[in-house]
Phi, psi and omega in degrees: 000119182289141179285130176279152183226147174281346181055046177233136179274077185212138181301317180295316180298317180293323177296317180291333173303326184272316190239009185279350180285153179302138178083342188299311181293332178288330173296316178298318177303316180297323182280349172295328181292308182185164172302146183223149171286162178303318181295327177293318178297316181298321180291323182285330184252063183301124178108352184286326183088140187297314184292322180292319177300315180300319180293318181293317180296318179298319179294318179296324175296314183294334180268002177076021179269326182231147174226158175265146177217139178267121178291151180294152174301152008275358182292304176052039177256152175273129176237160175251139181217161179283142171275180174303318177298322179293321178292326175297318177297317180301318179294326178290339180283340186302308179300326179294317178297319179293322176299317178296319179294324183289317191257341188229013179229044181265006175245163179295155179301132179287150183304327183276354183274126175281163179202140174229135185300334182289341183300307177291334184287330184295325179290322177294317180298317180298322179293323187280334188306122174074008183239256186302327186272014187303328184255013183257145172221100186197165172237125181246127184253135181241123174253107181241117192054233181256020182246147183231136174210163181235147164262120178252118184247122179223106175051048176088348177265125184244126179236154173257127183247123185271323186286149178288150182237144176283343179279126181299141177283158179288330177209148183228132174240139177234133176199172175273159179297329178296324177292317178300321179292321179294322177294313181296326182275001178075016179271354182206143175265164177299318180297317179297318180294321178295315181298321181279357181076016180277345173238131172252125185238140177208161178138189178295131186308315181294316180294321180295318178297320178297316181295314181297321178293320178299312179296315182299312183293318183287321179293322177296317180294316181293318182294333179289345181274346185273000000 
């Protein structure tokens, strides 16, 4: 499939030549969480269609945004991951996602809309890596609607973990996706959500205080950028 072009000598136009097609940025969002097999991408992006997914991934590979890697035995599976260029794009997507949360997610999630708890967390994790979380070592678990994901913080490195763990998390937060969208969009503070009972928090007191402070400071900072 030939890449369409705006034929404009403009940074935005050239960027949209690469990522302006439907589903492309959502593929990048999925790879922000972790490298994924083709089947994992297809499962996460319900509705894309096999041939269209293959075309989008191939284009991202050709543009140096995504690369393939063979996992070591005994797994020996091919996964797709972001390149350095891809991670730059992922960081550029954060303000766009926050803009969408602020202006177009002020209603409850529609029944036909899918949701995964890792989606809002990947933007937070990218923001936190190597900065605010430098002195933290903890696992924070988020239950958003019926989906669960964790933020794993180790010496400043923050990862999003999708699979459930038998090991108890240091702190756990529960909320609805509408609350998560309101927080991301700056329409509600963490303190307001706690007071209204829209967030239920539990865990080790010190870890819980660290998590709430982390969320409060980062959400305030992120919302100010939109």
